[in-house]
A tleap script that builds the chain and sets N, CA, C and O, in Angstrom:
source leaprc.protein.ff14SB
mol = sequence {
  NMET THR PRO ASP ASP LEU ARG ALA VAL GLN
  LYS ARG ARG GLU PRO PRO THR VAL ARG THR
  GLN TRP MET GLN VAL LEU MET GLN ASN ARG
  LEU ILE PHE PRO ALA LEU SER GLY ALA THR
  ARG PRO PRO LEU ALA LEU ARG LEU MET GLN
  TRP PHE PRO VAL LEU ARG ARG ILE PRO ALA
  ARG LEU MET GLY MET GLY PHE GLN PRO GLU
  HIE ILE ARG CHIE
}
set mol.1.N position { 78.310 45.197 15.639 }
set mol.1.CA position { 77.142 44.368 15.693 }
set mol.1.C position { 76.704 44.057 17.216 }
set mol.1.O position { 77.492 43.311 17.799 }
set mol.2.N position { 75.685 44.455 17.901 }
set mol.2.CA position { 75.525 43.509 19.007 }
set mol.2.C position { 74.645 42.503 19.067 }
set mol.2.O position { 73.901 42.392 18.092 }
set mol.3.N position { 74.487 41.482 20.243 }
set mol.3.CA position { 73.594 40.440 20.090 }
set mol.3.C position { 72.286 40.922 20.197 }
set mol.3.O position { 71.373 40.176 19.844 }
set mol.4.N position { 71.994 42.234 20.698 }
set mol.4.CA position { 70.694 42.773 20.671 }
set mol.4.C position { 70.334 43.043 18.981 }
set mol.4.O position { 69.259 42.741 18.464 }
set mol.5.N position { 71.445 43.653 18.294 }
set mol.5.CA position { 71.022 44.079 17.071 }
set mol.5.C position { 70.672 42.774 16.166 }
set mol.5.O position { 69.825 42.796 15.273 }
set mol.6.N position { 71.480 41.578 16.539 }
set mol.6.CA position { 71.190 40.381 15.675 }
set mol.6.C position { 69.805 39.673 16.390 }
set mol.6.O position { 69.181 38.886 15.678 }
set mol.7.N position { 69.449 39.855 17.380 }
set mol.7.CA position { 67.994 39.576 17.764 }
set mol.7.C position { 66.935 40.370 17.112 }
set mol.7.O position { 65.875 39.912 16.685 }
set mol.8.N position { 67.273 41.462 17.079 }
set mol.8.CA position { 66.259 42.459 16.094 }
set mol.8.C position { 65.882 42.133 14.696 }
set mol.8.O position { 64.772 42.117 14.164 }
set mol.9.N position { 67.278 41.831 14.136 }
set mol.9.CA position { 67.159 41.029 12.962 }
set mol.9.C position { 66.422 39.983 12.466 }
set mol.9.O position { 65.702 39.882 11.473 }
set mol.10.N position { 66.838 38.965 13.640 }
set mol.10.CA position { 66.148 37.727 13.653 }
set mol.10.C position { 64.653 37.871 13.897 }
set mol.10.O position { 63.895 37.073 13.345 }
set mol.11.N position { 64.184 38.810 14.667 }
set mol.11.CA position { 62.626 39.075 14.981 }
set mol.11.C position { 61.936 39.506 13.636 }
set mol.11.O position { 60.781 39.247 13.297 }
set mol.12.N position { 62.977 40.286 12.875 }
set mol.12.CA position { 62.005 41.068 11.922 }
set mol.12.C position { 62.122 40.168 10.616 }
set mol.12.O position { 61.110 40.198 9.916 }
set mol.13.N position { 63.199 39.346 10.139 }
set mol.13.CA position { 63.332 38.640 9.211 }
set mol.13.C position { 62.615 36.878 9.478 }
set mol.13.O position { 62.422 36.092 8.551 }
set mol.14.N position { 62.390 36.650 10.607 }
set mol.14.CA position { 61.758 35.085 10.775 }
set mol.14.C position { 60.601 34.715 10.324 }
set mol.14.O position { 60.429 33.670 9.697 }
set mol.15.N position { 59.491 35.739 10.672 }
set mol.15.CA position { 58.067 35.595 10.164 }
set mol.15.C position { 57.802 35.353 8.479 }
set mol.15.O position { 57.169 34.490 7.869 }
set mol.16.N position { 58.804 36.846 7.923 }
set mol.16.CA position { 58.493 36.375 6.384 }
set mol.16.C position { 59.323 35.417 5.761 }
set mol.16.O position { 59.077 35.094 4.599 }
set mol.17.N position { 60.414 34.842 6.463 }
set mol.17.CA position { 61.052 33.575 5.970 }
set mol.17.C position { 60.366 32.297 6.125 }
set mol.17.O position { 60.435 31.413 5.271 }
set mol.18.N position { 59.568 32.173 7.435 }
set mol.18.CA position { 58.695 31.087 7.640 }
set mol.18.C position { 57.517 31.089 6.709 }
set mol.18.O position { 57.152 29.961 6.377 }
set mol.19.N position { 56.777 32.187 6.166 }
set mol.19.CA position { 55.998 32.193 5.189 }
set mol.19.C position { 56.464 31.848 3.767 }
set mol.19.O position { 55.828 31.078 3.047 }
set mol.20.N position { 57.672 32.491 3.371 }
set mol.20.CA position { 58.116 32.110 2.109 }
set mol.20.C position { 58.396 30.847 1.952 }
set mol.20.O position { 58.192 30.332 0.853 }
set mol.21.N position { 58.972 30.023 3.123 }
set mol.21.CA position { 59.213 28.427 2.785 }
set mol.21.C position { 57.858 27.792 2.911 }
set mol.21.O position { 57.665 26.874 2.114 }
set mol.22.N position { 56.861 28.082 3.747 }
set mol.22.CA position { 55.886 27.506 3.523 }
set mol.22.C position { 55.179 27.615 2.267 }
set mol.22.O position { 54.623 26.610 1.824 }
set mol.23.N position { 55.127 28.815 1.578 }
set mol.23.CA position { 54.478 28.944 0.292 }
set mol.23.C position { 55.519 28.224 -0.615 }
set mol.23.O position { 55.020 27.914 -1.697 }
set mol.24.N position { 56.787 27.883 -0.480 }
set mol.24.CA position { 57.373 26.855 -1.500 }
set mol.24.C position { 57.091 25.590 -1.479 }
set mol.24.O position { 56.941 24.922 -2.502 }
set mol.25.N position { 56.984 25.104 -0.200 }
set mol.25.CA position { 56.445 23.716 0.059 }
set mol.25.C position { 55.028 23.549 -0.667 }
set mol.25.O position { 54.773 22.677 -1.498 }
set mol.26.N position { 54.196 24.484 -0.232 }
set mol.26.CA position { 53.056 24.441 -0.812 }
set mol.26.C position { 52.937 24.177 -2.253 }
set mol.26.O position { 52.335 23.210 -2.720 }
set mol.27.N position { 53.680 25.294 -3.091 }
set mol.27.CA position { 53.859 24.893 -4.366 }
set mol.27.C position { 54.352 23.742 -4.985 }
set mol.27.O position { 53.899 23.173 -5.979 }
set mol.28.N position { 55.303 23.459 -4.318 }
set mol.28.CA position { 55.902 21.918 -4.730 }
set mol.28.C position { 55.116 21.107 -4.670 }
set mol.28.O position { 54.858 20.449 -5.678 }
set mol.29.N position { 54.418 20.859 -3.379 }
set mol.29.CA position { 53.463 19.619 -3.338 }
set mol.29.C position { 51.986 19.977 -3.984 }
set mol.29.O position { 51.377 19.006 -4.433 }
set mol.30.N position { 51.528 20.899 -4.052 }
set mol.30.CA position { 50.081 21.066 -4.752 }
set mol.30.C position { 50.369 21.562 -6.289 }
set mol.30.O position { 49.472 21.401 -7.116 }
set mol.31.N position { 51.355 22.039 -6.601 }
set mol.31.CA position { 51.328 22.438 -8.241 }
set mol.31.C position { 52.509 21.574 -8.866 }
set mol.31.O position { 52.255 20.924 -9.880 }
set mol.32.N position { 53.514 21.538 -8.435 }
set mol.32.CA position { 54.714 21.280 -9.182 }
set mol.32.C position { 54.817 19.638 -9.601 }
set mol.32.O position { 55.035 19.115 -10.694 }
set mol.33.N position { 54.558 19.035 -8.224 }
set mol.33.CA position { 54.853 17.484 -8.133 }
set mol.33.C position { 53.564 16.977 -8.879 }
set mol.33.O position { 53.766 15.970 -9.557 }
set mol.34.N position { 52.300 17.461 -8.894 }
set mol.34.CA position { 51.104 16.787 -9.458 }
set mol.34.C position { 51.313 16.981 -10.962 }
set mol.34.O position { 50.768 16.158 -11.698 }
set mol.35.N position { 52.060 18.001 -11.533 }
set mol.35.CA position { 52.273 18.216 -12.843 }
set mol.35.C position { 53.380 17.182 -13.518 }
set mol.35.O position { 53.354 16.487 -14.533 }
set mol.36.N position { 54.290 17.390 -12.559 }
set mol.36.CA position { 55.273 16.509 -12.957 }
set mol.36.C position { 55.023 15.088 -13.137 }
set mol.36.O position { 55.501 14.456 -14.079 }
set mol.37.N position { 54.202 14.531 -12.153 }
set mol.37.CA position { 53.572 13.035 -12.068 }
set mol.37.C position { 52.569 12.810 -13.117 }
set mol.37.O position { 52.115 11.669 -13.033 }
set mol.38.N position { 52.131 13.406 -13.949 }
set mol.38.CA position { 51.508 13.086 -14.879 }
set mol.38.C position { 49.580 13.001 -14.579 }
set mol.38.O position { 48.709 12.296 -15.090 }
set mol.39.N position { 49.543 13.987 -13.615 }
set mol.39.CA position { 48.084 13.861 -13.183 }
set mol.39.C position { 47.065 14.205 -14.395 }
set mol.39.O position { 47.271 15.001 -15.311 }
set mol.40.N position { 46.175 13.590 -14.224 }
set mol.40.CA position { 45.225 13.805 -15.228 }
set mol.40.C position { 45.008 15.277 -15.722 }
set mol.40.O position { 45.021 15.587 -16.914 }
set mol.41.N position { 44.840 16.018 -14.848 }
set mol.41.CA position { 44.732 17.461 -15.302 }
set mol.41.C position { 45.560 18.448 -14.430 }
set mol.41.O position { 45.623 18.236 -13.219 }
set mol.42.N position { 46.115 19.378 -14.908 }
set mol.42.CA position { 46.839 20.287 -14.227 }
set mol.42.C position { 46.059 20.893 -13.040 }
set mol.42.O position { 44.830 20.836 -13.075 }
set mol.43.N position { 46.726 21.509 -11.920 }
set mol.43.CA position { 45.923 22.132 -11.096 }
set mol.43.C position { 45.375 23.561 -11.791 }
set mol.43.O position { 46.022 24.180 -12.636 }
set mol.44.N position { 44.172 23.935 -11.322 }
set mol.44.CA position { 43.700 25.231 -11.716 }
set mol.44.C position { 44.752 26.346 -11.833 }
set mol.44.O position { 44.788 27.115 -12.793 }
set mol.45.N position { 45.642 26.387 -10.749 }
set mol.45.CA position { 46.359 27.644 -10.638 }
set mol.45.C position { 47.498 27.481 -11.750 }
set mol.45.O position { 48.107 28.442 -12.220 }
set mol.46.N position { 47.731 26.022 -12.147 }
set mol.46.CA position { 48.521 26.255 -13.235 }
set mol.46.C position { 48.008 26.394 -14.652 }
set mol.46.O position { 48.739 26.669 -15.603 }
set mol.47.N position { 46.542 26.162 -14.743 }
set mol.47.CA position { 45.813 26.344 -15.847 }
set mol.47.C position { 45.688 27.716 -16.054 }
set mol.47.O position { 45.858 28.202 -17.172 }
set mol.48.N position { 45.342 28.534 -14.850 }
set mol.48.CA position { 45.315 29.897 -14.918 }
set mol.48.C position { 46.636 30.487 -15.435 }
set mol.48.O position { 46.524 31.443 -16.202 }
set mol.49.N position { 47.699 30.118 -15.172 }
set mol.49.CA position { 48.952 30.564 -15.667 }
set mol.49.C position { 49.010 30.477 -16.932 }
set mol.49.O position { 49.414 31.431 -17.596 }
set mol.50.N position { 48.653 29.424 -17.446 }
set mol.50.CA position { 48.978 28.938 -18.927 }
set mol.50.C position { 48.000 29.883 -19.768 }
set mol.50.O position { 48.310 30.153 -20.928 }
set mol.51.N position { 46.765 30.416 -19.178 }
set mol.51.CA position { 45.921 31.164 -20.013 }
set mol.51.C position { 46.220 32.613 -19.735 }
set mol.51.O position { 45.828 33.510 -20.483 }
set mol.52.N position { 46.833 32.795 -18.782 }
set mol.52.CA position { 47.214 34.262 -18.538 }
set mol.52.C position { 48.414 34.252 -17.942 }
set mol.52.O position { 48.640 34.029 -16.753 }
set mol.53.N position { 49.352 34.554 -18.992 }
set mol.53.CA position { 50.870 34.519 -18.653 }
set mol.53.C position { 51.409 35.569 -17.623 }
set mol.53.O position { 52.523 35.489 -17.105 }
set mol.54.N position { 50.601 36.448 -17.409 }
set mol.54.CA position { 51.005 37.652 -16.384 }
set mol.54.C position { 51.118 37.179 -15.153 }
set mol.54.O position { 51.979 37.579 -14.369 }
set mol.55.N position { 50.099 36.125 -14.835 }
set mol.55.CA position { 49.970 35.404 -13.564 }
set mol.55.C position { 51.301 34.786 -12.961 }
set mol.55.O position { 51.463 34.566 -11.761 }
set mol.56.N position { 52.247 34.533 -13.975 }
set mol.56.CA position { 53.282 33.357 -13.866 }
set mol.56.C position { 54.498 34.395 -12.812 }
set mol.56.O position { 55.399 33.910 -12.128 }
set mol.57.N position { 54.256 35.520 -12.916 }
set mol.57.CA position { 55.088 36.674 -12.165 }
set mol.57.C position { 54.862 36.312 -10.977 }
set mol.57.O position { 55.901 36.058 -10.368 }
set mol.58.N position { 53.780 36.164 -10.301 }
set mol.58.CA position { 53.282 36.144 -8.787 }
set mol.58.C position { 53.981 35.052 -8.277 }
set mol.58.O position { 54.732 35.259 -7.323 }
set mol.59.N position { 53.878 33.963 -8.720 }
set mol.59.CA position { 54.706 32.773 -7.640 }
set mol.59.C position { 56.089 32.850 -7.912 }
set mol.59.O position { 56.842 32.470 -7.015 }
set mol.60.N position { 56.676 33.351 -9.184 }
set mol.60.CA position { 58.033 33.355 -9.365 }
set mol.60.C position { 58.789 34.776 -8.416 }
set mol.60.O position { 59.942 34.790 -7.985 }
set mol.61.N position { 58.047 35.572 -8.314 }
set mol.61.CA position { 58.477 37.056 -7.592 }
set mol.61.C position { 58.280 36.345 -6.013 }
set mol.61.O position { 59.224 36.489 -5.236 }
set mol.62.N position { 57.409 35.802 -5.680 }
set mol.62.CA position { 57.399 35.206 -4.074 }
set mol.62.C position { 58.533 34.049 -3.948 }
set mol.62.O position { 59.193 34.038 -2.909 }
set mol.63.N position { 58.799 33.068 -4.952 }
set mol.63.CA position { 59.229 32.303 -4.565 }
set mol.63.C position { 60.980 32.920 -4.474 }
set mol.63.O position { 61.751 32.608 -3.567 }
set mol.64.N position { 61.282 33.719 -5.486 }
set mol.64.CA position { 62.666 34.194 -5.687 }
set mol.64.C position { 62.732 35.491 -4.695 }
set mol.64.O position { 63.808 35.563 -4.101 }
set mol.65.N position { 61.950 36.360 -4.444 }
set mol.65.CA position { 61.919 37.381 -3.411 }
set mol.65.C position { 61.628 37.557 -1.993 }
set mol.65.O position { 62.162 38.351 -1.218 }
set mol.66.N position { 60.400 36.426 -1.686 }
set mol.66.CA position { 59.916 36.026 -0.474 }
set mol.66.C position { 58.805 37.404 -0.224 }
set mol.66.O position { 58.604 38.337 -1.002 }
set mol.67.N position { 58.271 37.192 0.947 }
set mol.67.CA position { 57.081 37.806 1.392 }
set mol.67.C position { 57.806 39.805 1.814 }
set mol.67.O position { 57.183 40.860 1.695 }
set mol.68.N position { 58.959 39.631 2.190 }
set mol.68.CA position { 59.080 40.915 2.521 }
set mol.68.C position { 60.728 41.155 2.267 }
set mol.68.O position { 61.616 41.174 3.120 }
set mol.69.N position { 60.838 41.331 0.831 }
set mol.69.CA position { 62.164 41.573 0.665 }
set mol.69.C position { 62.815 42.628 1.381 }
set mol.69.O position { 62.100 43.516 1.846 }
set mol.70.N position { 64.249 42.686 1.573 }
set mol.70.CA position { 65.098 43.447 2.584 }
set mol.70.C position { 65.659 44.305 1.242 }
set mol.70.O position { 65.859 43.891 0.100 }
set mol.71.N position { 65.854 45.781 1.859 }
set mol.71.CA position { 66.329 46.772 0.924 }
set mol.71.C position { 67.691 47.318 1.485 }
set mol.71.O position { 67.677 47.871 2.584 }
set mol.72.N position { 68.810 47.198 0.823 }
set mol.72.CA position { 70.012 47.954 1.239 }
set mol.72.C position { 69.856 49.655 1.335 }
set mol.72.O position { 69.724 50.443 0.399 }
set mol.73.N position { 69.912 49.908 2.643 }
set mol.73.CA position { 69.928 51.418 2.839 }
set mol.73.C position { 71.455 52.266 2.591 }
set mol.73.O position { 72.437 51.788 3.160 }
set mol.74.N position { 71.605 53.301 1.890 }
set mol.74.CA position { 73.107 53.899 1.612 }
set mol.74.C position { 73.146 54.714 3.073 }
set mol.74.O position { 74.136 55.377 3.384 }
savepdb mol mol.pdb
quit
């Protein structure tokens, strides 16, 4: 692998990585922290996930897989 190859990988992977990390911080600060700190009422996003369990998959997938998951080519 050459330095040009590595630069190409970084160019492709950096934007989705930055978006994924931004989303993780946002979820921590806006959803998780208020819920754990005993806020009087959970944020709307958490209430919607409680009412519609299928919505729980969205943040879990984004947190775990990111915005642009890589696939291994054979």
